N, C-alpha and C positions, 0 to 999 in steps of 0.2 A: 137516438144515442150519437153524441159527439165523438167520434172516433179519432185518435191521435197515431201518427205513425212514426216509427223509429227506422231509418233506413241504413242497412250496414252495407258499406262497400266492401266487399270481401278482401282477404289477404292486405297488401300494403307494406311499405318500408322494405325490410329485408325478406319478406316474405311474397315473392312474386306471383305464386300461383301457378297455372299452366304458362309456359312458355314455349313458343315456337314461330318461325319465320319473323323473328324480330318483334311479335306481340307478346305482352304481357298482360295476364290476366287482371293483376292488380290495378292497370290503367284504365281498362275498359270497365271494370265495376265502379271505379270511381266516376268516369264519364256518366256510366247509366244512372248512378245514384244521385248524382247533381241534377241530371235531367229529370229525374222522377221529383225530386225536391222541389226544384223550380215550378213544375206542373202541378203538385200538390198546393204550393204557395197561390199560383194563380187560381186554385178552385177554392181558397179559403179553408184549406185543410192544414192543421197545426202540424208540423212535422220537424224533424231533427236529423242531421246525418252523425253517425258514429265517427267517421272520420271526414275532414274535408279537404285533407292533403294527403301525400305519400308518406304516411308515417307507419311505423310498426306498432300493432296493437295486439297486445297478449290476449290470449282466450278469456282470462279472468278480467282484465281492463274492459274488453269487448262487452262482457254481460254487464260489468258495472255502468259502463256508459249507456247500456240500454235501460238498465233499471233506473238511473239517475235522470233520465231523458223526463219521464212522465210516471214513474213508478210502476208498480206491478199490479195492473188491473185489467179487466175485462175490457176496457175501451181502447186499449192499446194494441195496435197491429204492428209487428216487427217483420220488415223484408230484410232478408239477408241475400245480397246478389253475388252469383258466381256465375262462371262460363266453365262448361265441362269441356275438357279434352277429350277427343274421340278417336279410334282407329277405324280400321276397315270395318270392323263389326257394327261401330256406330253408325258409319257411312250407309250401312245396308249392303256392303261389299265382303264377301268372305273370302 
């Protein structure tokens, strides 16, 4: 079965996602997504990015871009990249 991959870099544009210490989630999700796309290209696996710049994408537009990439079928894998922000409980410290 030939799989195709849609890579969604979470957040973007006016939605920075988690922010702390000068780091914005949207920047890292885009870097990670571009890395994954480049690696899949090297492996000969067809893939598409939902966004490849720092742009605002509404939830409806995000879904439309996913569906428009390769359609809605069982050979499509969708990766949605996010980085969770955590507090003391997340770090194992109470």
